[in-house]
All heavy atoms as an XYZ file, in Angstrom:
895
protein
N     127.183     19.300    121.192
C     128.267     19.721    120.322
C     128.297     21.296    120.473
O     127.270     21.867    120.484
C     127.999     19.304    118.862
C     129.054     19.856    118.044
S     129.156     18.946    116.550
C     128.334     19.863    115.351
N     129.435     21.825    120.704
C     129.658     23.212    120.921
C     130.113     23.891    119.607
O     131.233     23.701    119.126
C     130.766     23.456    122.008
C     130.686     24.856    122.573
O     129.895     25.652    122.124
N     131.549     25.162    123.469
N     129.191     24.695    119.025
C     129.498     25.228    117.685
C     129.639     26.662    117.796
O     128.882     27.413    118.505
C     128.540     24.933    116.655
C     128.414     23.457    116.225
C     127.527     23.044    115.269
N     126.429     24.014    115.060
C     125.584     23.837    113.962
N     125.659     22.799    113.141
N     124.544     24.722    113.801
N     130.360     27.405    116.980
C     130.552     28.854    116.883
C     129.331     29.413    116.209
O     128.901     28.800    115.232
C     131.887     29.170    116.358
C     133.153     28.858    117.003
S     133.310     29.826    118.614
C     133.523     31.467    117.964
N     128.810     30.575    116.580
C     127.824     31.239    115.822
C     128.238     31.617    114.484
O     129.499     31.886    114.284
C     127.423     32.473    116.658
C     128.076     32.211    118.013
C     129.163     31.284    117.791
N     127.450     31.734    113.466
C     127.781     32.150    112.153
C     128.260     33.638    112.257
O     127.856     34.455    113.023
C     126.428     32.079    111.249
C     126.746     32.310    109.897
N     126.817     33.558    109.248
C     127.092     31.453    108.913
C     126.964     33.432    108.025
N     127.195     32.191    107.779
N     129.148     33.996    111.322
C     129.736     35.292    111.298
C     128.700     36.464    111.171
O     128.858     37.521    111.736
C     130.715     35.396    110.165
N     127.603     36.160    110.423
C     126.585     37.264    110.366
C     125.885     37.546    111.702
O     125.444     38.621    111.903
C     125.448     36.819    109.376
O     124.774     35.721    109.924
N     125.963     36.641    112.639
C     125.370     36.818    113.973
C     126.279     37.997    114.618
O     125.694     38.888    115.265
C     125.364     35.541    114.964
C     124.699     35.763    116.176
C     123.409     35.772    116.506
C     125.482     36.214    117.362
N     123.295     36.007    117.858
C     124.434     36.287    118.405
C     126.756     36.414    117.685
C     124.806     36.607    119.680
C     127.124     36.770    118.994
C     126.095     36.837    120.020
N     127.553     37.846    114.610
C     128.398     38.912    115.092
C     128.069     40.213    114.561
O     128.008     41.227    115.240
C     129.934     38.499    114.869
C     130.299     37.320    115.719
C     130.698     36.157    115.023
C     130.378     37.330    117.005
C     131.121     35.011    115.674
C     130.785     36.192    117.751
C     131.141     35.028    117.055
O     131.560     33.926    117.798
N     127.918     40.281    113.222
C     127.615     41.636    112.511
C     126.267     42.194    113.060
O     126.117     43.329    113.309
C     127.572     41.422    111.091
C     128.959     41.282    110.488
O     129.936     41.637    111.080
N     129.077     40.755    109.303
N     125.310     41.208    113.129
C     123.920     41.636    113.617
C     124.153     42.218    114.990
O     123.543     43.275    115.354
C     122.989     40.443    113.658
C     121.606     40.773    114.240
C     120.600     41.397    113.605
C     121.341     40.647    115.536
N     119.584     41.682    114.524
C     120.024     41.310    115.774
C     121.950     40.250    116.801
C     119.350     41.225    116.996
C     121.221     40.233    118.014
C     119.954     40.751    118.094
N     124.836     41.502    115.956
C     124.874     41.954    117.258
C     125.717     43.336    117.443
O     125.185     44.305    118.041
C     125.712     40.888    118.130
C     125.544     41.202    119.638
C     124.391     41.255    120.260
C     126.810     41.460    120.294
C     124.352     41.650    121.708
C     126.734     41.855    121.570
C     125.509     41.844    122.438
O     125.564     42.150    123.612
N     126.699     43.415    116.640
C     127.556     44.785    116.595
C     126.676     45.810    116.142
O     126.682     46.942    116.626
C     128.836     44.538    115.899
N     125.983     45.591    115.004
C     125.145     46.651    114.429
C     123.886     47.070    115.441
O     123.539     48.130    115.501
C     124.490     46.146    113.113
C     125.517     46.141    112.102
O     126.593     46.820    112.094
N     125.301     45.317    110.993
N     123.445     46.066    116.153
C     122.351     46.225    117.069
C     122.902     47.296    118.195
O     122.200     48.135    118.587
C     121.881     44.954    117.645
C     120.824     45.057    118.804
C     119.542     45.437    118.240
N     118.608     45.590    119.410
C     117.473     46.063    119.341
N     116.940     46.418    118.185
N     116.677     46.121    120.499
N     124.078     46.870    118.760
C     124.694     47.694    119.785
C     124.874     49.099    119.283
O     124.631     50.064    120.004
C     125.934     47.079    120.277
C     125.705     45.807    121.168
C     127.157     45.233    121.540
C     124.967     46.135    122.494
N     125.434     49.210    118.097
C     125.597     50.504    117.487
C     124.385     51.335    117.416
O     124.363     52.470    117.716
C     126.487     50.306    116.177
C     126.731     51.669    115.306
C     127.746     52.463    116.161
C     127.490     51.261    114.143
N     123.363     50.728    116.844
C     122.091     51.395    116.682
C     121.603     51.933    118.112
O     121.146     52.978    118.189
C     121.080     50.508    116.022
C     119.654     51.154    115.878
S     119.621     52.612    114.880
C     119.617     51.920    113.178
N     121.650     51.108    119.121
C     121.177     51.463    120.442
C     121.912     52.649    120.953
O     121.350     53.509    121.574
C     121.193     50.268    121.296
C     120.217     49.132    121.071
C     120.478     47.876    121.907
O     121.368     47.871    122.785
O     119.671     46.885    121.798
N     123.209     52.597    120.773
C     124.140     53.678    121.219
C     123.760     55.015    120.505
O     123.771     56.124    121.018
C     125.584     53.408    121.099
C     125.916     52.440    122.294
O     126.020     52.918    123.475
N     126.113     51.222    122.055
N     123.543     54.854    119.195
C     123.307     56.147    118.385
C     121.940     56.628    118.795
O     121.731     57.969    118.901
C     123.434     55.815    116.916
C     124.891     55.678    116.595
C     122.789     57.002    116.090
C     125.208     55.200    115.136
N     120.999     55.802    118.976
C     119.605     56.239    119.393
C     119.655     56.999    120.729
O     119.053     58.020    120.868
C     118.615     55.099    119.562
C     118.138     54.482    118.190
C     117.452     53.238    118.316
O     117.513     52.481    119.476
O     116.735     52.718    117.337
N     120.500     56.416    121.680
C     120.602     57.064    122.962
C     121.276     58.425    122.833
O     120.842     59.430    123.431
C     121.393     56.195    123.857
C     121.510     56.699    125.280
C     122.289     55.853    126.196
O     122.849     54.817    125.779
N     122.122     56.094    127.570
N     122.355     58.490    122.104
C     123.053     59.782    121.908
C     122.121     60.793    121.253
O     122.253     61.971    121.574
C     124.316     59.433    120.946
C     125.106     60.650    120.666
C     125.827     61.217    121.867
C     126.298     60.339    119.604
N     121.488     60.286    120.213
C     120.664     61.222    119.361
C     119.601     61.936    120.194
O     119.185     63.049    119.900
C     120.077     60.613    118.239
N     119.155     61.302    121.234
C     118.091     61.842    122.173
C     118.644     63.246    122.759
O     117.786     64.107    123.193
C     117.653     60.862    123.223
C     116.686     59.939    122.674
C     116.129     59.010    123.762
N     116.166     57.636    123.361
C     116.774     56.715    123.868
N     117.548     56.802    124.951
N     116.776     55.439    123.409
N     119.833     63.330    122.915
C     120.442     64.519    123.627
C     121.056     65.551    122.733
O     121.579     66.592    123.156
N     120.873     65.454    121.317
C     121.465     66.455    120.528
C     120.269     66.838    119.562
O     119.478     66.157    119.174
C     122.660     65.957    119.722
C     122.357     64.646    118.945
C     123.847     65.699    120.593
C     123.479     64.142    118.065
N     120.442     68.148    118.986
C     119.472     68.754    118.061
C     120.174     69.840    117.396
O     121.325     70.326    117.733
C     118.324     69.088    118.823
O     118.539     70.215    119.746
N     119.518     70.416    116.471
C     120.167     71.490    115.640
C     119.484     71.603    114.299
O     118.460     71.075    113.845
N     120.190     72.383    113.488
C     119.687     72.626    112.095
C     120.053     71.467    111.219
O     119.224     70.957    110.416
C     120.280     73.926    111.518
C     119.853     75.224    112.117
C     120.634     76.400    111.622
N     121.997     76.179    112.022
C     123.077     76.393    111.257
N     122.894     76.553    110.056
N     124.277     76.173    111.794
N     121.318     71.079    111.279
C     121.884     70.127    110.202
C     122.762     69.060    110.841
O     123.705     69.480    111.616
C     122.633     70.878    109.129
C     123.396     70.076    108.088
C     122.475     69.201    107.232
C     124.300     70.951    107.181
N     122.578     67.778    110.421
C     123.449     66.775    110.771
C     123.911     66.143    109.451
O     123.160     65.929    108.523
C     122.873     65.710    111.588
C     121.640     65.015    111.141
C     123.887     64.527    112.072
N     125.178     65.836    109.309
C     125.752     65.219    108.157
C     126.271     63.809    108.600
O     127.024     63.726    109.483
C     127.004     65.942    107.534
C     126.509     67.491    107.188
C     127.582     65.239    106.348
C     127.683     68.343    106.879
N     125.592     62.844    107.907
C     125.975     61.439    108.091
C     127.077     60.988    107.117
O     126.717     60.715    105.940
C     124.739     60.585    108.096
C     124.979     59.098    108.429
O     126.109     58.700    108.644
O     123.956     58.352    108.463
N     128.299     61.053    107.533
C     129.447     60.676    106.598
C     129.562     59.158    106.549
O     129.770     58.459    107.540
C     130.706     61.247    107.091
C     131.912     60.885    106.212
C     130.615     62.802    107.113
N     129.476     58.632    105.405
C     129.368     57.115    105.236
C     128.147     56.677    105.495
O     127.950     55.508    106.041
N     127.059     57.195    104.916
C     125.632     57.026    105.327
C     125.190     55.652    104.814
O     124.255     55.039    105.388
C     124.779     58.043    104.792
S     124.680     58.140    102.970
N     125.722     55.065    103.717
C     125.238     53.720    103.286
C     123.665     53.887    102.928
O     123.331     54.747    102.135
N     123.017     53.006    103.500
C     121.512     52.979    103.349
C     120.788     53.871    104.222
O     119.559     53.828    104.453
C     120.972     51.531    103.406
C     121.563     50.692    102.478
C     121.018     50.883    101.029
O     119.910     51.301    100.908
O     121.880     50.615    100.108
N     121.491     54.766    104.985
C     120.913     55.694    105.923
C     120.202     54.983    107.032
O     119.097     55.482    107.498
C     120.136     56.800    105.228
C     120.768     57.577    104.210
C     120.036     58.723    103.630
O     118.912     58.990    104.065
N     120.608     59.378    102.684
N     120.755     54.067    107.725
C     119.955     53.429    108.830
C     119.786     54.336    110.087
O     118.778     54.130    110.814
C     120.843     52.207    109.232
C     122.263     52.544    108.750
C     122.005     53.497    107.575
N     120.549     55.413    110.254
C     120.477     56.203    111.411
C     119.644     57.437    111.194
O     119.401     58.226    112.128
C     121.852     56.714    111.949
C     122.782     55.355    112.043
C     123.858     55.198    111.237
C     122.369     54.424    112.860
C     124.664     54.158    111.303
C     123.197     53.251    113.046
C     124.413     53.099    112.280
O     125.109     52.010    112.370
N     119.149     57.599    109.869
C     118.358     58.764    109.700
C     117.148     58.990    110.561
O     116.889     60.006    111.157
C     117.909     58.721    108.192
C     117.103     59.993    107.829
C     116.576     59.911    106.371
N     116.351     61.316    105.808
C     116.841     61.850    104.915
N     117.760     61.316    104.073
N     116.554     63.132    104.519
N     116.409     57.911    110.811
C     115.162     57.969    111.787
C     115.630     58.463    113.265
O     114.825     59.044    113.860
C     114.595     56.667    111.801
C     115.028     55.901    110.663
C     116.477     56.539    110.311
N     116.815     58.186    113.606
C     117.337     58.600    114.928
C     117.476     60.166    115.048
O     117.524     60.615    116.183
C     118.632     57.889    115.269
S     118.581     56.138    115.234
N     117.690     60.800    113.964
C     118.163     62.183    113.915
C     116.916     63.121    113.815
O     116.926     64.141    113.196
C     119.130     62.445    112.688
C     120.339     61.554    112.788
S     121.369     61.989    114.125
C     121.789     60.417    114.821
N     115.854     62.849    114.596
C     114.694     63.657    114.575
C     114.925     64.981    115.111
O     114.052     65.885    114.875
C     113.575     62.958    115.352
C     113.100     61.579    114.740
C     112.135     60.833    115.504
C     111.810     59.512    114.819
N     111.096     58.695    115.742
N     115.907     65.237    115.958
C     116.126     66.484    116.591
C     116.758     67.568    115.603
O     116.909     68.705    116.066
N     117.007     67.193    114.321
C     117.699     68.055    113.449
C     116.590     68.451    112.423
O     115.837     67.512    111.936
C     118.804     67.389    112.798
C     120.011     67.134    113.842
C     120.109     66.079    114.577
C     120.885     68.206    113.981
C     121.004     65.813    115.430
C     121.808     68.112    114.935
C     121.986     66.849    115.623
N     116.661     69.698    111.873
C     115.702     70.058    110.819
C     116.165     69.408    109.492
O     115.235     69.157    108.624
C     115.822     71.530    110.686
C     114.832     72.266    111.759
C     114.745     73.685    111.554
N     115.687     74.315    112.532
C     116.248     75.560    112.310
N     115.953     76.122    111.250
N     117.074     75.826    113.236
N     117.454     69.141    109.293
C     117.924     68.589    108.010
C     118.952     67.562    108.274
O     119.866     67.664    109.110
C     118.490     69.802    107.146
C     118.802     69.204    105.759
C     119.465     70.271    104.922
O     119.744     71.358    105.269
N     119.574     69.960    103.591
N     118.799     66.504    107.472
C     119.812     65.393    107.513
C     120.350     65.256    106.107
O     119.583     65.174    105.163
C     118.953     64.059    108.029
C     119.836     62.791    107.772
C     120.386     62.132    108.782
C     119.928     62.262    106.447
C     121.111     61.001    108.648
C     120.643     61.017    106.343
C     121.185     60.422    107.348
O     121.938     59.239    107.197
N     121.626     65.161    106.016
C     122.277     65.017    104.759
C     123.123     63.681    104.868
O     124.040     63.559    105.692
C     123.199     66.039    104.280
C     122.480     67.361    104.053
C     124.008     65.774    103.084
C     123.241     68.549    103.655
N     122.717     62.705    103.977
C     123.505     61.481    103.978
C     124.577     61.691    102.951
O     124.345     61.990    101.658
N     125.897     61.470    103.347
C     127.010     61.642    102.547
C     127.763     60.404    102.413
O     128.024     59.655    103.234
C     127.986     62.769    103.105
C     129.248     62.891    102.367
C     129.416     63.824    101.364
C     130.409     62.171    102.692
C     130.539     64.003    100.591
C     131.615     62.380    102.026
C     131.677     63.236    101.032
N     128.203     60.087    101.084
C     129.011     58.916    100.961
C     130.145     59.092     99.894
O     129.980     60.049     99.165
C     128.110     57.691    100.572
C     128.426     56.364    101.224
O     129.565     56.233    101.528
O     127.588     55.589    101.537
N     131.065     58.107     99.888
C     132.123     58.235     98.976
C     131.695     57.811     97.577
O     130.832     56.815     97.428
C     133.291     57.352     99.443
O     134.310     57.243     98.520
N     132.248     58.340     96.565
C     131.992     57.914     95.200
C     132.441     56.429     94.903
O     131.747     55.796     94.188
C     132.719     58.803     94.180
C     132.175     60.250     94.050
C     133.206     61.117     93.402
C     130.916     60.302     93.389
N     133.474     56.029     95.494
C     133.971     54.774     95.261
C     133.879     53.793     96.383
O     134.467     52.733     96.301
C     135.566     54.837     94.874
C     136.402     55.496     95.985
O     135.758     55.964     96.983
O     137.585     55.495     95.856
N     132.953     54.039     97.340
C     132.741     53.138     98.438
C     132.115     51.857     97.903
O     131.090     51.853     97.259
C     131.944     53.651     99.531
N     132.770     50.629     98.131
C     132.151     49.441     97.578
C     130.897     49.091     98.147
O     130.059     48.410     97.470
C     133.206     48.295     98.025
C     134.043     48.949     99.117
C     133.924     50.412     98.953
N     130.549     49.522     99.386
C     129.243     49.202    100.021
C     128.304     50.423    100.080
O     127.418     50.509    100.890
C     129.449     48.567    101.404
C     130.225     49.400    102.296
O     130.846     50.443    101.851
O     130.372     49.154    103.469
N     128.583     51.398     99.156
C     127.830     52.627     99.211
C     126.392     52.247     98.889
O     126.063     51.484     98.042
C     128.433     53.627     98.155
C     127.554     54.908     97.980
C     128.160     55.867     97.026
N     128.571     55.328     95.766
C     127.859     55.201     94.700
N     126.597     55.717     94.773
N     128.272     54.759     93.533
N     125.554     52.830     99.700
C     124.113     52.699     99.557
C     123.600     53.580     98.335
O     124.327     54.582     97.870
N     122.544     53.363     97.801
C     121.970     54.101     96.781
C     121.146     55.345     97.240
O     120.503     55.992     96.536
C     121.073     53.277     95.914
C     121.706     52.106     95.308
C     122.861     52.555     94.375
O     122.671     53.396     93.581
O     123.916     51.891     94.502
N     121.210     55.541     98.524
C     120.445     56.704     99.075
C     121.282     57.890     99.569
O     120.730     58.708    100.198
C     119.713     56.115    100.320
C     118.806     54.961     99.946
N     117.668     55.029     99.225
C     118.974     53.608    100.249
C     117.116     53.779     99.103
N     117.900     53.000     99.705
N     122.523     58.016     99.234
C     123.291     59.154     99.547
C     122.717     60.375     98.953
O     122.362     60.381     97.755
C     124.703     59.040     99.128
N     122.660     61.486     99.787
C     122.195     62.693     99.201
C     123.286     63.415     98.446
O     123.070     64.091     97.585
C     121.559     63.609    100.296
C     120.527     62.926    101.119
O     119.547     62.620    100.500
O     120.641     62.844    102.357
N     124.479     63.221     98.972
C     125.726     63.860     98.452
C     126.800     62.807     98.306
O     127.022     62.088     99.218
C     126.132     65.138     99.360
C     127.449     65.728     98.778
C     125.006     66.200     99.402
N     127.512     62.947     97.205
C     128.589     61.899     97.054
C     129.960     62.846     97.002
O     129.836     63.964     96.436
C     128.510     61.123     95.729
C     127.362     60.151     95.686
C     127.208     59.622     94.289
C     127.556     59.034     96.683
N     130.987     62.280     97.448
C     132.282     63.009     97.380
C     133.350     62.367     98.234
O     133.293     61.113     98.445
N     134.227     63.119     98.667
C     135.516     62.615     99.413
C     135.433     63.131    100.822
O     135.345     64.380    101.093
C     136.826     63.124     98.709
C     138.042     62.647     99.285
O     137.979     62.003    100.312
O     139.090     62.892     98.672
N     135.479     62.258    101.791
C     135.402     62.635    103.211
C     136.629     63.454    103.636
O     136.649     64.075    104.662
C     135.338     61.374    104.029
N     137.748     63.422    102.831
C     138.877     64.311    103.150
C     138.756     65.665    102.583
O     139.609     66.568    102.860
C     140.055     63.511    102.627
C     140.438     62.218    103.085
C     141.664     61.578    102.360
C     140.528     62.090    104.570
N     137.677     65.973    101.914
C     137.451     67.288    101.269
C     135.843     67.421    101.120
O     135.321     67.406    100.151
C     138.156     67.435     99.960
N     135.199     67.510    102.162
C     133.842     67.624    102.277
C     133.317     68.804    101.560
O     133.718     69.893    101.715
C     133.254     67.613    103.763
C     133.573     66.386    104.539
C     133.172     66.617    106.045
C     132.678     65.194    103.978
N     132.288     68.688    100.742
C     131.737     69.742     99.827
C     130.775     70.530    100.586
O     129.573     70.846    100.115
C     131.147     69.013     98.673
C     130.646     67.739     99.322
C     131.633     67.357    100.380
N     130.972     70.965    101.856
C     130.168     71.818    102.656
C     130.857     72.972    103.117
O     132.087     72.939    103.335
C     129.605     71.004    103.818
C     128.858     69.685    103.506
C     129.469     68.431    103.660
C     127.620     69.646    102.880
C     128.874     67.209    103.260
C     127.043     68.590    102.461
C     127.579     67.275    102.678
N     130.139     74.108    103.408
C     130.830     75.416    103.862
C     131.144     75.125    105.409
O     130.688     74.341    106.061
C     129.921     76.594    103.662
C     128.596     76.574    104.407
C     127.772     77.832    104.078
N     126.474     77.674    104.552
C     126.235     77.839    105.876
N     127.070     78.135    106.754
N     124.980     77.683    106.286
N     132.142     75.948    105.698
C     132.638     76.068    107.124
C     131.468     76.282    108.028
O     130.609     77.221    107.768
C     133.588     77.152    107.321
C     134.974     76.893    106.481
O     135.105     75.878    105.832
O     135.822     77.710    106.554
N     131.385     75.607    109.200
C     130.449     75.948    110.199
C     129.043     75.646    109.869
O     128.155     76.232    110.549
N     128.709     74.855    108.892
C     127.406     74.647    108.543
C     126.601     73.683    109.324
O     125.287     73.638    109.345
C     127.311     74.329    107.013
S     127.918     72.702    106.648
N     127.251     72.682    109.896
C     126.683     71.604    110.590
C     126.612     71.646    112.147
O     127.648     72.001    112.747
C     127.239     70.183    110.099
N     125.620     71.180    112.731
C     125.538     71.134    114.173
C     126.014     69.838    114.659
O     126.462     69.635    115.976
C     124.199     71.351    114.791
C     123.682     72.711    114.290
O     124.173     73.584    114.822
O     122.741     72.855    113.501
N     126.050     68.824    113.820
C     126.692     67.510    114.167
C     127.120     66.750    112.873
O     126.527     66.960    111.862
C     125.575     66.741    114.909
N     128.131     65.913    113.186
C     128.577     64.986    112.073
C     128.563     63.577    112.661
O     128.997     63.407    113.768
C     130.032     65.346    111.645
C     130.571     64.165    110.696
C     130.072     66.738    110.984
N     127.850     62.768    112.023
C     127.813     61.315    112.442
C     128.683     60.501    111.406
O     128.524     60.685    110.210
C     126.313     60.760    112.254
C     126.065     59.364    112.526
C     126.406     58.974    114.005
C     124.580     58.976    112.265
N     129.514     59.705    112.028
C     130.439     58.867    111.177
C     130.689     57.626    111.869
O     131.333     57.543    113.014
C     131.708     59.663    110.969
S     132.880     58.794    109.957
N     130.229     56.542    111.250
C     130.408     55.223    111.843
C     131.066     54.311    110.824
O     130.610     54.376    109.651
C     129.076     54.545    112.424
O     128.234     54.246    111.222
C     128.319     55.442    113.362
N     131.915     53.376    111.209
C     132.535     52.464    110.219
C     133.188     52.926    109.046
O     133.034     52.398    107.991
C     131.393     51.417    109.968
C     130.848     50.752    111.168
C     129.674     49.798    110.792
O     129.975     48.692    110.188
O     128.502     50.112    111.127
N     133.854     54.211    109.204
C     134.443     54.766    107.984
C     135.974     55.045    108.258
O     136.709     54.902    107.376
C     133.760     56.162    107.712
C     134.514     56.933    106.664
C     132.285     55.989    107.330
N     136.376     55.417    109.429
C     137.787     55.838    109.719
C     138.805     54.840    109.306
O     139.794     55.241    108.860
C     137.894     56.213    111.204
C     139.193     57.169    111.299
C     137.865     55.033    112.056
C     139.167     57.820    112.628
N     138.427     53.507    109.284
C     139.358     52.531    108.852
C     139.591     52.505    107.340
O     140.392     51.741    106.858
C     139.007     51.118    109.479
C     137.747     50.620    108.906
C     136.444     50.941    109.492
O     136.414     51.932    110.286
O     135.559     50.174    109.449
N     138.691     53.144    106.613
C     138.719     53.113    105.223
C     139.342     54.321    104.584
O     139.700     54.240    103.345
C     137.321     52.973    104.600
C     136.649     51.638    105.076
N     136.915     50.490    104.612
C     135.607     51.550    105.991
C     136.174     49.560    105.202
N     135.490     50.215    106.040
N     139.708     55.347    105.329
C     140.278     56.528    104.661
C     141.792     56.510    104.831
O     142.375     55.834    105.723
C     139.788     57.819    105.376
C     138.202     57.915    105.153
C     140.034     57.915    106.807
N     142.421     57.186    103.955
C     143.917     57.261    103.911
C     144.437     58.000    104.950
O     145.689     57.848    105.275
C     144.440     57.617    102.454
O     143.842     58.933    102.190
C     143.985     56.636    101.344
N     143.720     59.056    105.348
C     144.258     60.080    106.294
C     143.241     60.355    107.368
O     142.509     61.415    107.273
C     144.878     61.354    105.616
C     145.540     62.277    106.509
O     145.617     62.026    107.785
O     146.225     63.211    106.079
N     143.049     59.593    108.383
C     141.979     59.793    109.397
C     142.065     61.154    109.978
O     140.915     61.812    110.243
C     142.218     58.677    110.380
C     142.835     57.591    109.679
C     143.772     58.306    108.587
N     143.302     61.658    110.230
C     143.322     63.058    110.956
C     142.737     64.122    110.000
O     142.199     65.131    110.513
C     144.772     63.317    111.444
O     145.589     63.208    110.414
N     142.978     63.968    108.684
C     142.514     64.933    107.738
C     140.992     64.864    107.640
O     140.321     65.928    107.627
C     143.114     64.698    106.345
N     140.378     63.673    107.804
C     138.939     63.535    107.867
C     138.361     64.243    109.034
O     137.373     64.894    109.011
C     138.484     62.151    107.813
C     137.024     61.928    107.817
S     136.441     60.120    107.541
C     136.873     59.622    109.345
N     138.994     63.975    110.236
C     138.566     64.550    111.445
C     138.699     66.148    111.421
O     137.842     66.892    111.900
C     139.347     64.000    112.676
C     139.095     62.598    112.963
C     139.968     62.104    114.130
C     137.720     62.277    113.255
N     139.735     66.582    110.806
C     139.915     68.135    110.504
C     138.816     68.657    109.697
O     138.232     69.771    109.915
C     141.223     68.214    109.946
N     138.323     67.893    108.685
C     137.207     68.325    107.853
C     135.923     68.314    108.754
O     135.195     69.271    108.598
C     137.024     67.333    106.684
C     137.796     67.607    105.526
C     137.568     68.975    104.974
O     136.442     69.153    104.190
O     138.252     69.924    105.051
N     135.668     67.404    109.659
C     134.562     67.390    110.453
C     134.517     68.624    111.309
O     133.548     69.441    111.485
C     134.546     66.176    111.402
C     134.320     64.936    110.649
C     134.415     63.697    111.414
C     134.022     64.748    109.375
C     134.267     62.453    110.767
C     133.822     63.532    108.698
C     133.936     62.351    109.371
N     135.725     69.042    111.897
C     135.886     70.244    112.716
C     135.614     71.450    111.928
O     134.971     72.369    112.426
C     137.262     70.217    113.268
N     135.987     71.477    110.634
C     135.765     72.658    109.758
C     134.311     72.784    109.515
O     133.797     74.015    109.557
C     136.473     72.452    108.426
C     136.345     73.618    107.396
C     136.939     73.375    106.076
N     136.367     72.220    105.363
C     135.160     72.314    104.779
N     134.509     73.461    104.736
N     134.666     71.232    104.033
N     133.517     71.741    109.229
C     132.101     71.911    108.909
C     131.253     72.112    110.112
O     130.120     72.528    110.027
C     131.596     70.835    107.930
C     132.358     70.732    106.583
C     131.577     69.554    108.642
N     131.724     71.801    111.347
C     130.947     71.989    112.488
C     130.761     73.386    112.962
O     131.840     74.151    112.871
C     131.518     71.006    113.637
C     131.252     69.608    113.460
C     132.138     68.862    114.606
C     129.729     69.352    113.760
N     129.714     73.705    113.564
C     129.529     75.048    114.150
C     130.493     75.056    115.429
O     130.869     74.060    115.820
C     128.097     75.259    114.633
O     127.692     74.293    115.629
C     127.144     75.286    113.439
N     130.747     76.254    115.989
C     131.580     76.233    117.124
C     131.131     75.367    118.309
O     131.864     74.833    119.076
C     131.599     77.720    117.481
C     131.354     78.457    116.202
C     130.380     77.528    115.524
N     129.735     75.294    118.368
C     129.207     74.345    119.478
C     128.904     72.991    118.999
O     128.255     72.222    119.731
C     127.915     75.033    120.107
C     128.224     76.319    120.715
O     129.386     76.455    121.337
O     127.435     77.202    120.787
N     129.258     72.680    117.729
C     128.974     71.431    117.169
C     129.613     70.216    117.861
O     130.613     70.341    118.576
């Protein structure tokens, strides 16, 4: 009998591929600060060893928000100063915001010129 895998298998596989790609990317970046927008339970924090500081940021009203966010707020108005971050990590968030281009503009604002 040919049966389809359970839906959680697809999530596991997608999450596994995402983690592998982030681990690989993180090996080549470093700096003072990385902001993880939509951090949830902060599964990527261990990957960010090349940064002196990691800030997990999440939305106040995210239904799947983890209890481990360091800062809560709105991704369309990040509560960080201009040019403070060397990297912004954002996965599985863009489809949840009302204005993706405004969120990307916020990322550009908080990134250093070489970020």
